[in-house]
C-alpha positions as CSV (number, residue, x, y, z in Angstrom):
1,X,-46.7,-121.9,-127.7
2,X,-43.9,-124.2,-128.5
3,X,-42.3,-125.7,-125.2
4,X,-39.8,-128.2,-124.7
5,X,-39.6,-129.7,-121.0
6,X,-36.8,-131.9,-119.1
7,X,-37.8,-133.8,-116.2
8,X,-34.7,-135.2,-114.1
9,X,-36.2,-135.6,-110.7
10,X,-36.2,-138.8,-110.8
11,X,-34.6,-142.2,-112.0
12,X,-35.8,-142.0,-115.6
13,X,-35.0,-138.7,-117.3
14,X,-37.2,-137.3,-120.4
15,X,-36.9,-134.5,-122.8
16,X,-41.0,-133.4,-124.4
17,X,-42.2,-131.2,-126.8
18,X,-45.3,-129.6,-126.6
19,X,-46.9,-127.3,-129.3
20,X,-50.0,-125.5,-127.6
21,X,-50.3,-127.9,-124.8
22,X,-50.3,-131.4,-126.8
23,X,-47.5,-133.2,-126.5
24,X,-46.4,-133.9,-130.2
25,X,-42.6,-136.0,-129.2
26,X,-41.0,-137.3,-126.1
27,X,-38.1,-139.4,-125.2
28,X,-37.0,-141.0,-122.0
29,X,-34.1,-143.3,-120.9
30,X,-33.1,-144.6,-117.3
31,X,-29.8,-143.2,-116.6
32,X,-27.8,-144.0,-113.4
33,X,-25.0,-141.2,-114.0
34,X,-23.9,-139.5,-117.7
35,X,-27.2,-137.7,-118.1
36,X,-25.5,-134.7,-119.9
37,X,-24.5,-136.8,-122.6
38,X,-28.1,-137.9,-123.3
39,X,-29.8,-134.8,-122.5
40,X,-28.2,-133.0,-125.0
41,X,-28.8,-134.6,-128.0
42,X,-32.4,-135.0,-127.0
43,X,-33.2,-131.4,-126.4
44,X,-31.9,-130.9,-129.8
45,X,-34.2,-133.4,-131.6
46,X,-36.8,-131.7,-129.4
47,X,-36.7,-128.0,-130.4
48,X,-36.0,-129.5,-134.3
49,X,-39.7,-131.0,-134.3
50,X,-41.0,-128.0,-132.9
51,X,-39.2,-125.9,-135.6
52,X,-39.1,-122.8,-133.0
53,X,-39.1,-122.4,-129.4
54,X,-41.1,-120.1,-127.3
55,X,-40.0,-121.6,-123.7
56,X,-38.4,-123.8,-122.1
57,X,-40.2,-126.2,-119.1
58,X,-38.5,-128.1,-116.4
59,X,-39.1,-130.0,-113.3
60,X,-37.6,-128.2,-110.4
61,X,-38.2,-131.0,-107.6
62,X,-38.0,-132.4,-105.2
63,X,-35.9,-135.2,-106.5
64,X,-32.5,-136.4,-106.9
65,X,-29.7,-133.8,-106.3
66,X,-27.4,-134.5,-109.3
67,X,-30.3,-135.0,-111.3
68,X,-32.2,-131.9,-110.5
69,X,-29.0,-129.7,-111.3
70,X,-28.6,-131.2,-114.6
71,X,-31.9,-130.5,-115.9
72,X,-32.0,-127.3,-114.5
73,X,-28.4,-126.4,-116.2
74,X,-29.5,-127.5,-119.6
75,X,-32.9,-125.7,-118.7
76,X,-31.9,-122.6,-117.6
77,X,-28.7,-122.7,-120.1
78,X,-30.5,-122.9,-122.9
79,X,-33.1,-120.2,-121.8
80,X,-30.3,-117.5,-121.4
81,X,-28.9,-118.4,-124.7
82,X,-31.7,-117.8,-126.7
83,X,-33.5,-115.1,-124.5
84,X,-36.5,-117.6,-123.2
85,X,-39.1,-117.8,-120.4
86,X,-38.4,-120.7,-118.1
87,X,-41.7,-122.7,-116.8
88,X,-40.9,-124.7,-114.1
89,X,-43.1,-127.2,-112.8
90,X,-42.5,-129.4,-109.2
91,X,-41.5,-132.9,-109.6
92,X,-45.2,-134.2,-107.6
93,X,-47.6,-132.5,-109.3
94,X,-46.4,-133.5,-112.5
95,X,-46.8,-137.4,-111.5
96,X,-49.9,-136.9,-109.8
97,X,-51.3,-135.3,-113.9
98,X,-51.0,-139.0,-114.9
99,X,-53.8,-140.3,-113.1
100,X,-56.8,-138.1,-113.7
101,X,-60.0,-137.6,-112.7
102,X,-59.4,-138.6,-108.8
103,X,-60.3,-136.7,-105.5
104,X,-57.2,-138.2,-104.0
105,X,-53.8,-138.8,-105.6
106,X,-50.8,-139.7,-103.9
107,X,-47.5,-138.7,-105.7
108,X,-44.5,-140.5,-104.5
109,X,-40.8,-140.8,-105.4
110,X,-38.2,-142.9,-103.8
111,X,-36.0,-140.6,-101.7
112,X,-33.5,-143.6,-100.5
113,X,-32.7,-144.6,-96.9
114,X,-36.0,-145.7,-96.6
115,X,-37.7,-142.4,-97.3
116,X,-40.0,-141.0,-100.1
117,X,-41.1,-137.7,-101.1
118,X,-44.9,-137.2,-101.5
119,X,-47.6,-135.1,-101.9
120,X,-51.5,-135.7,-102.3
121,X,-53.4,-133.8,-105.1
122,X,-57.2,-133.6,-106.6
123,X,-56.7,-134.4,-110.1
124,X,-60.7,-134.1,-111.3
125,X,-59.8,-130.3,-112.8
126,X,-57.7,-129.1,-115.3
127,X,-54.4,-129.4,-113.6
128,X,-53.5,-131.0,-109.9
129,X,-55.0,-129.4,-107.0
130,X,-52.4,-129.9,-104.0
131,X,-54.3,-131.1,-101.1
132,X,-51.0,-130.8,-98.4
133,X,-47.3,-130.1,-98.7
134,X,-44.7,-132.3,-100.6
135,X,-43.5,-134.3,-97.7
136,X,-39.7,-136.1,-97.1
137,X,-41.5,-139.3,-94.8
138,X,-41.2,-142.7,-94.4
139,X,-43.6,-145.4,-95.0
140,X,-45.4,-145.5,-92.0
141,X,-46.1,-141.5,-92.1
142,X,-47.1,-141.9,-95.9
143,X,-50.0,-144.2,-95.4
144,X,-51.1,-142.1,-92.2
145,X,-54.3,-140.4,-92.9
146,X,-54.8,-141.6,-96.4
147,X,-58.9,-141.3,-97.8
148,X,-60.4,-144.4,-99.1
149,X,-60.3,-144.3,-103.0
150,X,-56.6,-143.0,-103.3
151,X,-54.4,-144.0,-106.2
152,X,-50.9,-143.8,-106.3
153,X,-48.4,-142.3,-109.1
154,X,-45.1,-141.9,-109.3
155,X,-41.5,-144.0,-109.4
156,X,-41.8,-144.7,-105.7
157,X,-44.1,-147.1,-106.9
158,X,-41.4,-149.9,-107.3
159,X,-41.1,-149.6,-103.6
160,X,-44.1,-149.3,-102.5
161,X,-46.4,-151.2,-104.5
162,X,-47.1,-154.0,-102.2
163,X,-47.2,-151.9,-99.0
164,X,-49.5,-149.5,-100.9
165,X,-51.7,-152.5,-102.0
166,X,-52.5,-153.7,-98.5
167,X,-53.0,-150.3,-97.3
168,X,-56.0,-150.1,-99.6
169,X,-54.3,-147.8,-102.3
170,X,-54.7,-148.4,-105.7
171,X,-51.3,-147.7,-107.7
172,X,-51.8,-146.4,-111.3
173,X,-48.9,-147.8,-113.3
174,X,-47.9,-146.8,-117.1
175,X,-45.1,-146.6,-119.2
176,X,-42.0,-144.4,-118.2
177,X,-43.1,-141.4,-120.7
178,X,-46.6,-141.0,-119.1
179,X,-46.0,-138.3,-116.7
180,X,-44.2,-136.2,-119.2
181,X,-47.2,-136.8,-122.1
182,X,-49.7,-135.4,-119.4
183,X,-47.9,-132.7,-118.1
184,X,-49.0,-130.2,-121.0
185,X,-51.8,-128.3,-119.0
186,X,-49.6,-127.7,-116.2
187,X,-47.3,-126.4,-118.5
188,X,-49.6,-124.4,-120.6
189,X,-50.7,-122.8,-117.2
190,X,-47.3,-122.3,-115.7
191,X,-46.5,-118.4,-115.3
192,X,-43.0,-118.0,-117.0
193,X,-40.2,-116.8,-114.7
194,X,-37.1,-114.9,-115.6
195,X,-34.2,-118.1,-115.7
196,X,-32.0,-116.0,-113.0
197,X,-35.1,-116.5,-110.6
198,X,-35.2,-120.6,-111.0
199,X,-34.0,-122.6,-108.5
200,X,-34.4,-126.5,-107.5
201,X,-36.4,-127.2,-104.9
202,X,-35.5,-129.6,-102.2
203,X,-36.8,-131.2,-99.6
204,X,-33.6,-132.3,-97.4
205,X,-30.2,-131.4,-97.2
206,X,-27.3,-132.9,-99.2
207,X,-25.5,-135.8,-98.1
208,X,-21.7,-134.3,-99.1
209,X,-20.6,-131.5,-97.5
210,X,-17.9,-128.9,-98.4
211,X,-15.6,-128.4,-96.2
212,X,-14.8,-124.8,-95.0
């Protein structure tokens, strides 16, 4: 299977190309706005590197509202145009895969307003195994009940590094593209879905309210 994977859930967006579960190319960029203009050529280069395309992977959330919508629009548009299946992946599971071999991995994404999207996983298997449900929490709740030996991954470390270290949690750092590169097994084992059935996964309501 030759697949592309789009991740626009966090502050660093990315596109990766996978051939039979192996990452053969990845591009990332820190984009505040205008991700559309970057994603289109990055997708074209990823597809060209694969020679053919069998499906489209996309990170569906939780994450930034606008970012998720942009990524899904590109992924679903590509899948519909080519008649391809979509392989949706949860944001926090993708992050957890970058820290293999641990009984307790806390994947955390900055949700702004002193809140964080967080979930724990066991990463000793081929793909991350969820140990709880994804949560939208403050720092105090985030640190409650973490077992000894827990390590943390995800873009939330940029804000939480010192808090996690003080609480005995070992942050796992690395290049921005490590999450995409580690997603191969999860992508290969994800069930394909009809593009019409794929939707973003939010943990909170959007701030903007559309007048009725």
